[in-house]
N, C-alpha and C positions, 0 to 999 in steps of 0.2 A: 562374701558370705559363703560359708562351707555348706555342703549337703546336710550334715547334721543340724546346722543352724537354720537351713531353709525349711526343713520338714515341719517343725512345729509352727513356724510362721505361716506356712502354706495351709496347715490344718485349721488354724484359727481364722484365717482369711476366708476359707471355704465355708466354715460354719456361719460366719457373719453374713456372707453373701446369700447363702440359702435361706437364712432366717429373714433377712430384709426382703428378699424376693417374695417369700411366702406372705409376709405381712402386707406388702404393697398389692400382691395379687388378691388377697382377701378384701382389701379396701376397694380396689377398682372393680373387683368382681361384683360388688353390690350395686354398681351402676352399669353392669353389662359388658365390661371390657374383658376380652379373652386373656389368659395367663401370659401369653407372649408379649402383650403390650405392657403388662405390669413389670415383667422382667427387663424389658428395654428401659423403662422409666427408672426402675430400681438401680440398674447399672449406672445411669447418669447421676442419680442421687448420691451414690457411693464415691463418685469421683470429685474432681476439684470444683465442679459447678455447685455443689451443696456442702458435702462433708468437708471437702478441702477448704471451703470458704469459712465455714463455722468452726471447724476444729482441724486446722492443717496438721497439727502434731499427731492427732489420732489417725488421720488418713495416711500419713507417712508411716506410722507404726503398723497399721493394718496391712498396707499395700506397699512395702518397700520395693525399690527398683529391682532387687534380686528375684522377687517371686513373680514379677510380671511375665517373664517368658514362660513360667510354669502355667500361669493362668491362660496364656495364649495357646499352649500346646494341648492342655486338657480341654480347653474350650473348643478346640478344633475337633477333638474326639466327639464332643457333644454335637457339633455341627454335622459331622459325617453321619452319625447315628440318626439324627433328626431328619436329614435329607434322604437317608435310606428309607425311613418310614414314610416320608412324603412321597417318594417314588412308588412305593408299594401301594399306598392308598390311591395314588393317581391312576394306577392301572385298573382300579376297580370301576372307574367312571367311564361308561361307554357313551360316546357322543355320536349321535346319528341324526341326520336331517338338518343340521345346523352349520354345515361346513362353510357355506357362503357367508352367512352372517358372522360366524366366529372369525373367519378370515379377514373380513373388512374391519371388525372391531379390533382385532389384533394389529392389523396394519396401522390403523389410526392410533392405537395405544402405544405403538413403538415410534412411529414416524413423528407425530406432533410433539411429544415430550423431548425427543432428540433435537428437533429444530428449535424449540423454545429454550431448552437448556443451553444449547450451543450458542444461540443468539444472545442469551443473557450474559454468558461468560465473555463473549466477544465485546459486548457493549460495556462491560464492567472494567475493561482494561484501562488502567491508569487512575481509577478512582476508588476501587475496592481491593483490599489486600487479600485476594483469594487465589492468586496465581503463584505457583511454585517457581522460584527463580531457576532458570535453565531449562524449564519444560516448555516446549513450543505451545503457542496459544491454541493451535488447532487440536493438539492432544488434550489439553485441559478442557477445551470446549466440548470435544467429543466424549470425554469421560463423564462430565457432568450430564450431558444429554442422555447417555446410556444409563446412568444411575437413576435419572428421573423416569426412564422408560421401564424400569423393573416393576414387576407386580409380585406381591407376597403370596405366591401360589399356595404354599402349605397352610398359611393362616386363612387364606380365602376358602380353602376346602374345609377347614375346621369351623369357620363361622357359618358356612352354608349347612354343615351337618348339625351343629349345635342349635341353630335356629329352625331346624326341621324343614329345610328348603332343598334337600337333596332330591333330585328328580324333577324339580320345577324347571320351567323354561329358562328363567333368568339364572338359576343355579347352574344348570348344565351349560348354558351359553358362557357364563363367567368362567367356569372351570376350563372349558375348551380354549377360550381366548387367553386366559391367564397362563395356561401351560405353554402355548405358542409364544406368548410375549416373553416368558422367562427364558426359554431356549434361545430365542433370537437375541435377547439382551446379553446372555452369557457368551454367546458366540461373538457378538459385537465387542464385548468387553475384552475378549481375548485378542481381537484384532487391534483394539486401541492400545492395549499394553504392549503388544508386539511392536506397534509403531513407536511407542514411547521409548522402547529399548534402542531404537535406531539401527537394529540389526535385521537384515532380511532373513538371515538364517533362523532367527527366533520365530518369525511368522511362518516360515516353511515347516519348522518343527511342529508348530501348533496345528497348521492345516493338515499336514501329512499324518501327524499323530491322531488327529480327530477322525480323519477318513479311515485309518486302520482300526481305530476303536469302534467306529460305527459298523464296519464290516464284521468284526468279531462279535459285537453285541447282537447284530441281526441274524447272524448265522449260527452261533453256538452259545450265545448268552443264556437263553432260556434252557438249553439242554444241560449246560454245566450246573446252573443253579438247581435245576430239577434233579440231577443226579445226587447233589448234596442233600437236598431237602427230602427227596422221596426214596433215597436208597435204602432198601430193606436191611442191608448188612451194616448199616451205620447206626450207632447208638445215638441217643439224644445229645449227650455231651459232645460227641464227635461232630454231629450235625451243627451244633451251635458253634463249635470251634471252626469248622470248615467255612461257614457263612461269614463269620467275623474276619477270618483270615482273607477270604476272597474280597470282602468289602474294603479292607484296608489296603490290599494290593491294588485294587482298581482305583481307589482314592489316590494312592501314591502315583500311579501311572498318569492319571488325568492332571494331577498337580504338576508333575514334571514336564508334561507337554504344553502347559499353559492354559488348560481348561479348568483347573482347580479341583481340589478334592471333592467339594460339594457336588460338582457336576457328575463325577464318577459314582458317588454314593447314590444320587438320585436315580441314575440309570440302572444301577445294580438292583435297587428296589423295584424299579419298573419292570424288569424282565423276570422277576421271581414268579414261579407258578403260584396261582392263588388256590391253595389247598388248606386243609385243616392244620397240617403240620407246619406249613409256611406261616399261617396266622399265629400259631403258638410260638414259633421262632421270633417273629417280629414283636409279639407281646412280651417276650422274654428279654429281648435286646433293648427295645425302645425306652422303657421307663427310666432306667438308670441314666442313659444319655440325655433324655429330655428333662428329667427332674434335677439331676445332680450336676452334669457336666455343662449343659448348655448355658445356665446362668453365669458361668464363669466367663463365657465369651461376651455376654452383655456387659459384665463388669469391666473386662479388659477394654471394651470399646468406650465405656463410660469414663474410665481413667484418662482417656485421651480427648475428652470433650470438655471444652472450656466455655461455658455460657457467658462468662465474664467478658469474652471478646465482643459481645453485643453492646458493650459500652462504647464501642467505636460506631458512630452514626453510619459510616459507610458500610460496615459489616452488617449492621441491623437492617439497613435499606436493602442490601443484597439478599439477606435472608428472607425478608418480606416478599421480594420479587421472586425468589426461588420457590417459596411455598405457593404463591399465586400461579407461577408457571407450571408447577407440579400438578395442582388441582385442575387447572384449565386443560393441561395436556393429557391427563388421564381421564378424570371424571367427565370433562366437557367433550373431549374427542370421542371417547367410547360411547357416551350417551348419543352424540350426534350420529355416529356410525350405525348404532343400533336403530335409531329412528329412521335413518336413510334406507335401511333394509326393511322398513315397515313394522318394526316391533312396537307394541303398545308403550305408552309413556311410562307406566309403572315398571315394565320389564327393563326398558332402556335406562331409567334412573337407577334401578338396583344394580344393573351391570356396571354402570359408571361408578357407583359407590364402592362396589367390591374391587373393581380393577384399580381404583385409586390408592388402595392400601399398599404400602411398600415394605413396612415391617423389617423382619430379620434379613430378607434378601438384600435390601439396600445397605444394611450394616455390613454384611459380608463383602459386598462390592467395595464399600468405603475402606474397609481394612485392607483389602487386596490392593487398592489404589495407593493407600498410604505406604504399605510395604514396598510398593514399586517406586516410591518417591514422587508421585504425581500430586498428592493431596497435602497441602499445608494445613496447619492447625485451624485456621479460620474457616477454610472450605470444609474441612472435616466436621466442625461444629455446626455449620450451616446445614449440611446435608443430614446430619443426625437429627436436627430439628425438623427437617422435611420428613424424614422417616417417621418420627414420633407423631407429628401433627397429622399427617395423612392417615396413619394407622389408627390414631385415637378417634378420628372423626367417622370411621367406618360404621361402627355399631349405632351411634346416634343418628347418622344419616339414614340407615336402613329403618330405624324406628320411626323417624320423621316421615319417610316415604309411606310406611304402613299406615300411620295415622292420617296422612293426607288422603290416601285412597279410601280409608274408612269414612272420612268426612264427605268425600265426593260420591260415595256409593248411594244410589237411589234408595229412598225409603220404600219398602214394599207396601203396596196398597192393602188396606184392611178390607176384607170382603164384607159386603152388606148382607145381612140375613134376608132370606126371601120374605117378601111381604112387608118389609120395612122401607119406608120412603126415605131416600137420602136427604139430608138437610142439616 
């Protein structure tokens, strides 16, 4: 397919994707689901799991093989911009006085899912077709464990804000724990993929490159972004161009060293100075990436998701076990850790529910794993189901916890007027 042939096919595909995402977001928004959940589901519906099943000719016409690399690349732009905004918003949350509890919740939220995920993959050898031929069992087990340990920090922050829970104890604790979880999970993912490559040099590049990146980030990162954002001799257009160029350059670097573009984008946003000019820049850059480009990533993921594979009883059984391990490993472990630190039941339950959401972050990890040749179609589909189910249950769980506490709340006594005998 030539470039002049690709362009119109790409344009109509994007139009369909955006309209379907908006329609699903409207429907699910009526039951309290955030837009990112709707876009995840819409991406799956446009793939072989529904559209390809009902109208395979239409799916093939809308999303021919030739435009899929374009969807991937433009979707990556959406991811980078989205994570840049997430990093900027993360820097606004000040966490004080909860370090010990957040540390234990994070440790539980990473360790237990990794152990459960790795154990599940090890136990599945020989009966479930979820292992990639030629990939060592240990690598596959570690990869699944790490993907189950991911928390959807950007969505977690958005849910807390939208529900008016910013500044609450459970909101602050979940934000602190989720941030640590995601950083740990991304670093562990880099180690797993380095091991999968079988080359020591790859791991050394990742570790050395990450160390150099951390030094630059901590020493001159805020100064450089501050010069671009606050420089009086720089016009608004040049300021915008400078930040976008820096963002893409950092994304390129972290991608090359094996930490991936999204990690660099998040860090760039996190070191931005929080000023009125910076707010304006983020508000200018973010909407196009969030509304237009990011849905293309969801559709690209959905085109590789085959729910028809659940017709195999072994795959279905593995999927059920994976969802159970994911919920037990995150919701259960984080709840238990918070309770162990003396947190009230309501706080611990809310922290567990928020930490359990994997959302977009797990989809990113899955695509990285598939590009690295670790993830076969059956495992990809199973883990997409895990991402969808754990994310979909977050808002209903929070609502259930609120109603449960409301029912348990003591009824205030009605005062008896003076001179009236009770009876």
